[in-house]
All heavy atoms as an XYZ file, in Angstrom:
813
protein
N      21.371    100.173     83.644
C      20.232     99.774     84.439
C      20.167    100.660     85.680
O      21.172    100.928     86.308
C      20.385     98.311     84.869
C      19.239     97.845     85.719
S      19.277     96.063     86.011
C      20.110     96.008     87.559
N      18.998    101.102     86.008
C      18.794    101.943     87.186
C      18.012    101.139     88.220
O      17.010    100.505     87.904
C      18.036    103.192     86.786
C      17.882    104.169     87.911
C      16.998    105.325     87.431
N      17.098    106.377     88.373
C      17.581    107.564     88.124
N      18.025    107.852     86.928
N      17.632    108.473     89.044
N      18.456    101.181     89.458
C      17.792    100.468     90.547
C      17.073    101.495     91.408
O      17.664    102.509     91.818
C      18.812     99.669     91.376
C      19.466     98.619     90.482
C      18.148     99.035     92.583
C      20.577     97.842     91.131
N      15.804    101.261     91.677
C      15.027    102.180     92.503
C      15.430    102.042     93.958
O      15.548    100.942     94.485
C      13.533    101.917     92.352
C      13.028    102.276     90.966
O      13.564    103.215     90.356
O      12.089    101.612     90.508
N      15.607    103.165     94.604
C      15.936    103.203     96.024
C      14.628    103.272     96.793
O      13.731    104.033     96.423
C      16.827    104.418     96.329
C      18.140    104.295     95.541
C      17.094    104.544     97.814
C      18.999    105.527     95.589
N      14.481    102.481     97.870
C      13.229    102.506     98.633
C      12.879    103.914     99.109
O      13.750    104.658     99.565
C      13.504    101.590     99.826
C      14.641    100.740     99.409
C      15.458    101.562     98.446
N      11.619    104.280     99.000
C      11.174    105.609     99.421
C      11.258    105.767    100.934
O      11.586    106.834    101.436
C       9.743    105.849     98.938
N      10.964    104.704    101.660
C      11.011    104.769    103.120
C      12.352    104.243    103.598
O      12.659    103.078    103.448
C       9.877    103.936    103.725
C       8.517    104.526    103.454
C       7.426    103.762    104.178
O       7.660    103.301    105.310
O       6.344    103.616    103.594
N      13.153    105.146    104.140
C      14.449    104.762    104.679
C      14.825    105.733    105.786
O      14.311    106.842    105.856
C      15.508    104.711    103.595
C      15.709    105.991    102.850
C      16.620    105.774    101.645
N      16.940    107.004    100.983
C      16.200    107.580    100.059
N      15.070    107.025     99.685
N      16.564    108.706     99.497
N      15.751    105.304    106.623
C      16.169    106.113    107.762
C      17.650    106.442    107.628
O      18.479    105.548    107.476
C      15.930    105.335    109.062
C      16.377    106.071    110.291
C      16.170    105.248    111.537
C      16.701    106.015    112.739
N      16.631    105.224    113.960
N      17.978    107.726    107.682
C      19.364    108.160    107.654
C      20.026    107.764    108.971
O      19.547    108.129    110.046
C      19.447    109.673    107.453
C      20.846    110.271    107.404
C      21.591    109.791    106.159
C      20.776    111.781    107.436
N      21.122    106.995    108.901
C      21.786    106.541    110.118
C      23.193    107.102    110.264
O      23.776    107.036    111.347
C      21.837    104.991    110.186
C      20.440    104.414    110.342
C      22.548    104.396    108.987
N      23.743    107.657    109.179
C      25.112    108.167    109.270
C      25.381    109.114    108.102
O      24.849    108.922    107.010
C      26.103    106.999    109.230
C      27.518    107.414    109.420
N      28.381    107.591    108.373
C      28.233    107.686    110.540
C      29.567    107.946    108.835
N      29.498    108.013    110.133
N      26.211    110.109    108.365
C      26.608    111.052    107.320
C      28.047    111.466    107.567
O      28.449    111.674    108.711
C      25.691    112.273    107.350
C      25.930    113.245    106.238
C      24.899    114.368    106.219
O      23.694    114.078    106.348
O      25.317    115.527    106.074
N      28.822    111.562    106.502
C      30.210    112.000    106.619
C      30.624    112.747    105.352
O      29.981    112.623    104.315
C      31.155    110.808    106.864
C      31.239    109.844    105.698
S      32.428    108.498    105.921
C      33.967    109.344    105.604
N      31.679    113.519    105.446
C      32.224    114.233    104.300
C      33.553    113.572    103.933
O      34.385    113.302    104.801
C      32.437    115.725    104.621
C      33.103    116.441    103.463
C      31.112    116.384    104.972
N      33.745    113.312    102.644
C      34.983    112.702    102.166
C      35.561    113.550    101.038
O      34.860    113.887    100.087
C      34.718    111.282    101.670
N      36.839    113.903    101.137
C      37.459    114.696    100.074
C      37.727    113.835     98.843
O      38.070    112.659     98.949
C      38.764    115.169    100.706
C      39.084    114.140    101.732
C      37.756    113.643    102.245
N      37.554    114.424     97.684
C      37.910    113.754     96.430
C      39.403    113.964     96.233
O      39.899    115.094     96.315
C      37.123    114.345     95.245
C      35.628    114.159     95.456
C      37.581    113.715     93.930
C      34.771    114.944     94.487
N      40.116    112.885     95.988
C      41.563    112.965     95.775
C      41.854    113.036     94.273
O      41.106    112.476     93.469
C      42.254    111.744     96.386
C      41.992    111.630     97.890
C      42.422    110.314     98.409
N      41.708    109.257     97.674
C      41.758    107.978     97.980
N      42.478    107.571     98.993
N      41.096    107.088     97.270
N      42.940    113.693     93.913
C      43.292    113.811     92.510
C      43.441    112.432     91.875
O      43.010    112.196     90.748
C      44.587    114.615     92.368
C      44.960    114.820     90.937
C      44.518    115.821     90.116
C      45.817    114.005     90.146
N      45.061    115.672     88.861
C      45.871    114.556     88.853
C      46.558    112.852     90.410
C      46.624    114.011     87.834
C      47.311    112.297     89.394
C      47.334    112.887     88.117
N      44.000    111.475     92.602
C      44.214    110.128     92.088
C      42.931    109.324     91.898
O      42.965    108.233     91.330
N      41.793    109.830     92.376
C      40.501    109.147     92.199
C      39.930    109.360     90.802
O      38.972    108.706     90.420
C      39.465    109.655     93.218
C      39.808    109.265     94.640
O      40.464    108.239     94.833
O      39.393    110.000     95.558
N      40.531    110.272     90.036
C      39.982    110.594     88.716
C      40.513    109.647     87.652
O      41.574    109.052     87.787
C      40.310    112.036     88.342
C      39.602    113.048     89.212
S      39.828    114.718     88.608
C      41.581    114.858     88.478
N      39.752    109.534     86.570
C      40.180    108.726     85.428
C      40.783    109.639     84.357
O      40.983    110.838     84.582
C      39.024    107.882     84.885
C      37.835    108.701     84.401
O      37.994    109.913     84.132
O      36.737    108.132     84.285
N      41.053    109.087     83.194
C      41.680    109.849     82.111
C      40.790    110.985     81.596
O      41.278    111.909     80.947
C      42.038    108.912     80.958
N      39.493    110.929     81.874
C      38.555    111.975     81.442
C      38.387    113.060     82.497
O      37.484    113.889     82.409
C      37.199    111.357     81.091
C      37.302    110.370     79.956
C      37.215    109.009     80.203
C      37.491    110.801     78.646
C      37.320    108.086     79.168
C      37.601    109.891     77.607
C      37.514    108.535     77.879
O      37.628    107.641     76.858
N      39.232    113.028     83.538
C      39.235    114.003     84.629
C      37.918    114.046     85.390
O      37.426    115.108     85.763
C      39.629    115.392     84.112
C      41.030    115.436     83.555
C      41.448    116.821     83.104
O      40.646    117.775     83.223
O      42.584    116.953     82.636
N      37.350    112.888     85.612
C      36.157    112.758     86.462
C      36.377    111.563     87.375
O      37.225    110.721     87.118
C      34.897    112.612     85.623
C      34.916    111.399     84.743
C      33.645    111.288     83.924
N      33.757    110.126     83.080
C      33.449    110.090     81.798
N      32.980    111.160     81.203
N      33.585    108.987     81.111
N      35.601    111.500     88.430
C      35.732    110.415     89.397
C      35.498    109.079     88.701
O      34.474    108.889     88.042
C      34.718    110.620     90.528
C      34.943    109.819     91.794
C      36.234    110.228     92.475
C      33.786    110.027     92.740
N      36.454    108.185     88.811
C      36.344    106.868     88.199
C      35.169    106.120     88.819
O      34.962    106.164     90.031
C      37.650    106.105     88.417
C      37.658    104.778     87.731
O      36.985    103.849     88.165
N      38.436    104.671     86.665
N      34.385    105.416     88.008
C      33.182    104.726     88.494
C      33.465    103.754     89.631
O      32.655    103.610     90.546
C      32.489    103.983     87.351
C      31.832    104.932     86.376
O      31.752    106.129     86.616
N      31.355    104.403     85.266
N      34.596    103.082     89.604
C      34.895    102.118     90.669
C      35.149    102.797     92.004
O      34.949    102.201     93.059
C      36.114    101.251     90.305
O      37.255    102.099     90.145
C      35.873    100.466     89.038
N      35.572    104.056     91.971
C      35.903    104.769     93.202
C      34.657    105.051     94.048
O      34.728    105.120     95.271
C      36.686    106.064     92.880
C      36.971    106.877     94.132
C      37.989    105.719     92.167
N      33.505    105.170     93.394
C      32.271    105.378     94.159
C      32.063    104.243     95.159
O      31.596    104.454     96.273
C      31.058    105.468     93.229
C      30.982    106.767     92.461
C      31.527    106.877     91.192
C      30.372    107.884     93.023
C      31.456    108.074     90.484
C      30.297    109.075     92.322
C      30.844    109.160     91.047
O      30.773    110.341     90.361
N      32.428    103.032     94.768
C      32.277    101.890     95.672
C      33.291    101.938     96.810
O      33.010    101.490     97.915
C      32.366    100.578     94.885
C      31.163    100.376     94.015
C      31.145    100.837     92.710
C      30.026     99.766     94.518
C      30.020    100.685     91.911
C      28.899     99.610     93.729
C      28.894    100.066     92.434
N      34.455    102.525     96.574
C      35.426    102.714     97.655
C      34.886    103.727     98.664
O      35.066    103.579     99.869
C      36.770    103.194     97.102
C      37.462    102.229     96.141
C      37.807    100.883     96.776
N      38.576    100.971     97.973
C      39.888    100.922     98.051
N      40.604    100.797     96.964
N      40.499    101.002     99.214
N      34.214    104.774     98.154
C      33.590    105.735     99.060
C      32.474    105.071     99.866
O      32.303    105.346    101.051
C      33.053    106.942     98.287
C      34.106    107.964     97.943
C      34.453    108.197     96.629
C      34.743    108.692     98.933
C      35.417    109.141     96.300
C      35.715    109.637     98.623
C      36.057    109.859     97.297
N      31.689    104.199     99.226
C      30.652    103.462     99.964
C      31.279    102.614    101.059
O      30.766    102.536    102.175
C      29.852    102.558     99.017
C      28.845    103.279     98.172
S      27.842    102.069     97.284
C      28.058    102.643     95.620
N      32.396    101.982    100.730
C      33.111    101.165    101.707
C      33.557    102.013    102.896
O      33.378    101.631    104.051
C      34.323    100.525    101.028
C      35.232     99.765    101.958
C      36.474     99.287    101.224
O      37.192    100.118    100.627
O      36.715     98.068    101.249
N      34.122    103.183    102.608
C      34.588    104.050    103.685
C      33.430    104.542    104.547
O      33.547    104.612    105.771
C      35.364    105.250    103.120
C      36.005    106.096    104.190
C      36.958    105.295    105.066
O      37.784    104.545    104.561
N      36.840    105.432    106.372
N      32.299    104.873    103.921
C      31.120    105.306    104.687
C      30.620    104.184    105.591
O      30.262    104.419    106.747
C      30.016    105.758    103.734
N      30.619    102.960    105.075
C      30.177    101.805    105.877
C      31.112    101.598    107.065
O      30.663    101.432    108.201
C      30.141    100.551    105.011
C      29.747     99.296    105.767
C      29.789     98.060    104.877
N      31.109     97.778    104.352
C      32.020     97.027    104.956
N      31.767     96.484    106.120
N      33.190     96.821    104.404
N      32.414    101.652    106.835
C      33.389    101.466    107.912
C      33.243    102.576    108.953
O      33.245    102.327    110.156
C      34.826    101.413    107.346
C      35.863    101.539    108.447
C      35.025    100.128    106.552
N      33.093    103.816    108.505
C      32.942    104.936    109.432
C      31.675    104.779    110.271
O      31.677    105.043    111.477
C      32.913    106.253    108.645
C      33.208    107.447    109.517
O      34.354    107.554    109.984
O      32.287    108.264    109.722
N      30.578    104.338    109.648
C      29.327    104.128    110.379
C      29.487    103.008    111.405
O      29.101    103.155    112.564
C      28.197    103.807    109.404
C      26.904    103.430    110.061
C      26.253    104.113    111.060
C      26.099    102.290    109.795
N      25.090    103.469    111.404
C      24.976    102.338    110.639
C      26.224    101.233    108.899
C      23.987    101.372    110.630
C      25.220    100.267    108.885
C      24.127    100.346    109.742
N      30.055    101.888    110.990
C      30.217    100.745    111.895
C      31.084    101.113    113.094
O      30.749    100.804    114.238
C      30.799     99.536    111.137
C      29.760     98.981    110.157
C      31.255     98.441    112.098
C      30.304     97.962    109.184
N      32.199    101.805    112.853
C      33.067    102.177    113.973
C      32.420    103.237    114.859
O      32.668    103.270    116.062
C      34.445    102.657    113.475
O      34.277    103.740    112.567
C      35.204    101.525    112.807
N      31.540    104.076    114.283
C      30.836    105.064    115.113
C      29.862    104.399    116.079
O      29.489    104.979    117.094
C      30.098    106.079    114.236
O      28.908    105.534    113.688
N      29.459    103.162    115.772
C      28.573    102.399    116.648
C      29.340    101.610    117.703
O      28.749    100.936    118.539
C      27.720    101.426    115.821
C      26.758    102.063    114.820
C      26.104    100.982    113.962
C      25.711    102.894    115.537
N      30.669    101.684    117.653
C      31.497    100.993    118.640
C      31.973     99.622    118.201
O      32.623     98.918    118.970
N      31.669     99.223    116.987
C      32.149     97.944    116.469
C      33.528     98.138    115.851
O      33.909     99.242    115.497
C      31.200     97.379    115.401
C      29.856     96.988    115.926
C      28.771     97.847    115.805
C      29.663     95.753    116.540
C      27.525     97.498    116.281
C      28.412     95.394    117.022
C      27.353     96.266    116.890
O      26.119     95.922    117.362
N      34.248     97.028    115.716
C      35.542     97.065    115.054
C      35.412     96.467    113.665
O      34.577     95.605    113.433
C      36.572     96.279    115.850
C      36.877     96.876    117.196
C      37.939     96.078    117.922
O      38.556     95.183    117.364
N      38.134     96.405    119.181
N      36.229     96.926    112.778
C      36.294     96.348    111.434
C      37.693     95.747    111.317
O      38.637     96.415    110.934
C      36.050     97.411    110.343
C      36.103     96.784    108.964
C      34.710     98.100    110.567
N      37.809     94.479    111.734
C      39.106     93.808    111.725
C      38.886     92.308    111.597
O      37.831     91.789    111.977
C      39.866     94.121    113.015
N      39.879     91.641    111.057
C      39.799     90.185    110.952
C      39.616     89.570    112.328
O      40.213     90.012    113.309
C      41.079     89.641    110.309
C      41.281     89.999    108.842
C      42.640     89.505    108.366
C      40.184     89.394    107.983
N      38.764     88.583    112.416
C      38.529     87.892    113.676
C      37.549     88.577    114.604
O      37.304     88.119    115.704
N      36.980     89.702    114.167
C      36.025     90.439    114.989
C      34.624     90.303    114.396
O      34.466     90.226    113.186
C      36.404     91.927    115.031
C      37.746     92.209    115.622
C      37.802     91.902    117.104
O      36.851     92.120    117.845
N      38.921     91.359    117.542
N      33.618     90.286    115.257
C      32.238     90.315    114.777
C      31.931     91.722    114.289
O      32.271     92.705    114.934
C      31.264     89.949    115.897
C      31.378     88.497    116.294
O      31.755     87.654    115.482
N      31.066     88.194    117.533
N      31.294     91.806    113.149
C      30.970     93.104    112.575
C      29.801     92.956    111.619
O      29.224     91.877    111.500
C      32.192     93.729    111.878
O      31.890     95.086    111.552
C      32.582     92.958    110.634
N      29.445     94.015    110.928
C      28.368     93.978    109.944
C      28.960     93.822    108.551
O      30.099     94.206    108.305
C      27.544     95.256    110.018
C      26.773     95.383    111.306
S      25.798     96.883    111.312
C      26.823     97.918    112.332
N      28.158     93.305    107.653
C      28.600     93.077    106.281
C      27.628     93.743    105.318
O      26.418     93.677    105.517
C      28.649     91.558    105.979
C      29.008     91.299    104.531
C      29.620     90.865    106.913
N      28.159     94.366    104.275
C      27.312     94.898    103.215
C      27.031     93.749    102.253
O      27.949     93.161    101.689
C      28.014     96.042    102.484
C      27.125     96.704    101.452
S      27.836     98.205    100.749
C      28.971     97.522     99.570
N      25.769     93.421    102.081
C      25.388     92.277    101.263
C      25.306     92.603     99.782
O      25.512     91.752     98.940
C      24.037     91.721    101.716
C      24.030     91.221    103.149
S      25.113     89.835    103.400
C      24.256     88.579    102.495
N      24.969     93.842     99.455
C      24.787     94.204     98.062
C      25.096     95.689     97.912
O      24.718     96.489     98.753
C      23.344     93.916     97.630
C      23.140     94.063     96.151
O      24.078     94.265     95.397
N      21.896     93.977     95.714
N      25.781     96.037     96.855
C      26.074     97.438     96.599
C      25.776     97.774     95.148
O      26.013     96.975     94.256
N      25.220     98.940     94.938
C      24.949     99.406     93.582
C      25.058    100.924     93.580
O      25.053    101.563     94.624
C      23.573     98.956     93.080
C      22.424     99.578     93.821
C      21.865    100.780     93.397
C      21.890     98.969     94.938
C      20.810    101.356     94.078
C      20.840     99.534     95.626
C      20.290    100.727     95.199
N      25.169    101.488     92.406
C      25.302    102.936     92.300
C      24.508    103.427     91.100
O      24.667    102.904     89.992
C      26.782    103.299     92.152
S      27.094    105.057     92.333
N      23.630    104.380     91.328
C      22.958    105.099     90.252
C      23.759    106.376     90.024
O      23.923    107.177     90.936
C      21.515    105.451     90.630
C      20.624    104.238     90.707
O      20.811    103.266     89.998
N      19.633    104.286     91.583
N      24.275    106.576     88.826
C      25.103    107.743     88.535
C      24.211    108.883     88.030
O      23.532    108.748     87.037
C      26.161    107.385     87.491
C      27.114    106.336     87.974
C      26.924    105.006     87.631
C      28.175    106.669     88.785
C      27.790    104.035     88.079
C      29.061    105.700     89.238
C      28.865    104.380     88.883
N      24.236    110.003     88.756
C      23.403    111.149     88.417
C      24.200    112.305     87.812
O      23.693    113.049     87.003
C      22.674    111.667     89.658
C      21.712    110.662     90.247
C      22.018    109.978     91.412
C      20.493    110.393     89.635
C      21.133    109.062     91.947
C      19.607    109.479     90.175
C      19.944    108.816     91.336
O      19.077    107.906     91.860
N      25.445    112.479     88.258
C      26.223    113.648     87.848
C      27.711    113.312     87.918
O      28.147    112.600     88.817
C      25.916    114.803     88.799
C      26.575    116.106     88.467
C      26.162    117.183     89.449
C      26.860    118.484     89.132
N      26.522    119.529     90.086
N      28.482    113.830     86.976
C      29.923    113.633     87.012
C      30.530    114.459     88.137
O      30.086    115.575     88.420
C      30.547    114.037     85.687
C      30.182    113.130     84.549
C      30.859    113.554     83.250
O      31.672    114.465     83.213
N      30.498    112.883     82.182
N      31.547    113.919     88.767
C      32.229    114.572     89.878
C      33.724    114.594     89.556
O      34.244    113.640     88.975
C      31.985    113.799     91.191
C      32.718    114.425     92.347
C      30.493    113.714     91.492
N      34.397    115.673     89.927
C      35.831    115.738     89.678
C      36.549    116.466     90.816
O      35.928    117.108     91.653
C      36.115    116.415     88.341
O      35.621    117.737     88.342
N      37.858    116.359     90.814
C      38.732    116.994     91.789
C      38.889    118.467     91.428
O      38.952    118.785     90.237
C      40.097    116.288     91.753
C      41.150    116.933     92.611
C      41.271    116.592     93.949
C      42.009    117.883     92.083
C      42.240    117.175     94.739
C      42.977    118.479     92.863
C      43.086    118.123     94.195
O      44.040    118.704     94.973
N      38.990    119.358     92.378
C      38.877    119.185     93.818
C      37.416    119.246     94.258
O      36.566    119.771     93.542
C      39.652    120.389     94.370
C      39.441    121.472     93.345
C      39.356    120.749     92.012
N      37.150    118.724     95.416
C      35.797    118.773     95.947
C      35.620    117.803     97.089
O      36.529    117.050     97.435
N      34.460    117.839     97.665
C      34.087    116.940     98.752
C      32.780    116.249     98.395
O      31.935    116.829     97.707
C      33.876    117.708    100.066
C      35.170    118.276    100.618
O      36.206    117.584    100.525
O      35.145    119.401    101.145
N      32.632    115.029     98.869
C      31.369    114.304     98.731
C      30.733    114.169    100.100
O      31.426    113.937    101.094
C      31.614    112.901     98.152
C      32.136    112.835     96.725
C      32.412    111.387     96.356
C      31.131    113.448     95.769
N      29.430    114.322    100.167
C      28.687    114.050    101.397
C      28.162    112.628    101.260
O      27.371    112.339    100.363
C      27.537    115.046    101.602
C      28.085    116.468    101.696
C      26.741    114.683    102.847
C      27.011    117.534    101.691
N      28.659    111.735    102.098
C      28.284    110.326    102.053
C      27.218    110.075    103.107
O      27.448    110.286    104.292
C      29.504    109.440    102.312
C      30.731    109.729    101.457
C      31.892    108.838    101.877
C      30.419    109.559     99.986
N      26.050    109.646    102.666
C      24.935    109.394    103.574
C      24.597    107.906    103.555
O      24.423    107.331    102.487
C      23.701    110.192    103.159
C      23.896    111.687    103.238
C      22.652    112.436    102.838
C      22.872    113.935    102.931
N      21.640    114.672    102.621
N      24.513    107.324    104.731
C      24.126    105.917    104.868
C      22.726    105.882    105.445
O      22.469    106.468    106.494
C      25.097    105.160    105.797
O      26.419    105.275    105.265
C      24.716    103.696    105.910
N      21.847    105.230    104.744
C      20.477    105.086    105.230
C      20.083    103.628    105.143
O      20.658    102.845    104.387
C      19.512    105.963    104.435
O      19.586    105.646    103.065
N      19.104    103.269    105.944
C      18.603    101.899    105.971
C      17.142    101.929    105.565
O      16.356    102.728    106.077
C      18.753    101.264    107.363
C      20.235    101.188    107.733
C      18.131     99.884    107.397
C      20.484    100.653    109.111
N      16.799    101.064    104.645
C      15.420    100.936    104.189
C      15.048     99.475    104.124
O      15.849     98.597    104.418
N      13.829     99.197    103.748
C      13.355     97.813    103.658
C      12.840     97.563    102.257
O      12.036     98.322    101.727
C      12.226     97.535    104.678
C      11.714     96.120    104.533
C      12.713     97.794    106.082
N      13.338     96.504    101.659
C      12.793     95.996    100.411
C      12.080     94.713    100.737
O      12.628     93.831    101.405
C      13.898     95.670     99.408
C      14.312     96.800     98.552
C      13.537     97.811     98.089
C      15.618     97.021     98.029
N      14.267     98.650     97.313
C      15.545     98.188     97.254
C      16.816     96.364     98.127
C      16.644     98.705     96.591
C      17.908     96.868     97.462
C      17.818     98.025     96.706
N      10.863     94.562    100.320
C      10.133     93.318    100.575
C      10.295     92.384     99.392
O      10.051     92.744     98.252
C       8.652     93.605    100.806
O       8.492     94.346    101.992
N      10.718     91.199     99.683
C      10.847     90.151     98.685
C       9.940     88.996     99.083
O       9.335     88.986    100.141
C      12.301     89.659     98.591
C      13.209     90.614     97.873
C      14.090     91.425     98.577
C      13.188     90.723     96.486
C      14.935     92.311     97.940
C      14.031     91.591     95.843
C      14.898     92.382     96.563
O      15.732     93.254     95.912
N       9.904     88.030     98.267
C       9.053     86.863     98.483
C       9.304     86.201     99.834
O       8.391     85.707    100.477
C       9.333     85.862     97.341
C       8.435     84.663     97.321
C       8.754     83.790     96.116
O       9.120     84.348     95.068
O       8.644     82.583     96.263
N      10.538     86.192    100.294
C      10.891     85.481    101.525
C      11.030     86.403    102.721
O      11.711     86.085    103.690
C      12.167     84.676    101.327
C      12.052     83.689    100.217
N      11.250     82.558    100.294
C      12.595     83.660     98.993
C      11.337     81.890     99.174
N      12.150     82.542     98.348
N      10.425     87.571    102.703
C      10.470     88.476    103.843
C      11.283     89.719    103.551
O      11.843     89.878    102.470
N      11.360     90.629    104.518
C      12.038     91.908    104.289
C      13.552     91.754    104.207
O      14.137     90.905    104.869
C      11.624     92.736    105.502
C      11.346     91.746    106.554
C      10.792     90.539    105.846
N      14.179     92.575    103.397
C      15.617     92.663    103.297
C      15.962     94.131    103.507
O      15.326     95.006    102.938
C      16.094     92.209    101.910
C      15.905     90.757    101.670
N      14.682     90.179    101.497
C      16.818     89.773    101.572
C      14.820     88.891    101.297
N      16.110     88.610    101.332
N      16.963     94.385    104.311
C      17.329     95.760    104.625
C      18.415     96.240    103.672
O      19.283     95.472    103.269
C      17.808     95.856    106.069
C      16.712     95.531    107.034
C      16.515     94.231    107.474
C      15.842     96.520    107.456
C      15.473     93.908    108.318
C      14.787     96.218    108.312
C      14.612     94.911    108.748
O      13.588     94.604    109.589
N      18.334     97.475    103.310
C      19.321     98.038    102.391
C      19.823     99.358    102.931
O      19.194     99.986    103.752
C      18.728     98.238    101.003
S      17.474     99.518    100.974
N      20.992     99.745    102.463
C      21.533    101.069    102.827
C      22.171    101.683    101.614
O      22.454    101.034    100.630
C      22.536    100.942    103.964
O      23.651    100.191    103.574
């Protein structure tokens, strides 16, 4: 299943993350679950760049929903450019923001 990404969105953060050899699966490509770990790291890096902490007992932001559209296989060695953007999806009960 492919999920459409909103056309109108604002880039709020960008970072480079190295692909580690251990991130690959038996087919020598980035394991599908690892993409979500990269999303997690991008979210944490963005939140801390805003001056918030990501720690138990601290107020912070939460990712409500995560999905990944796979376009191309990736393998070690290499770097990924992780971009966090915010857009608006309109639902029946008002706007919901996505990144």
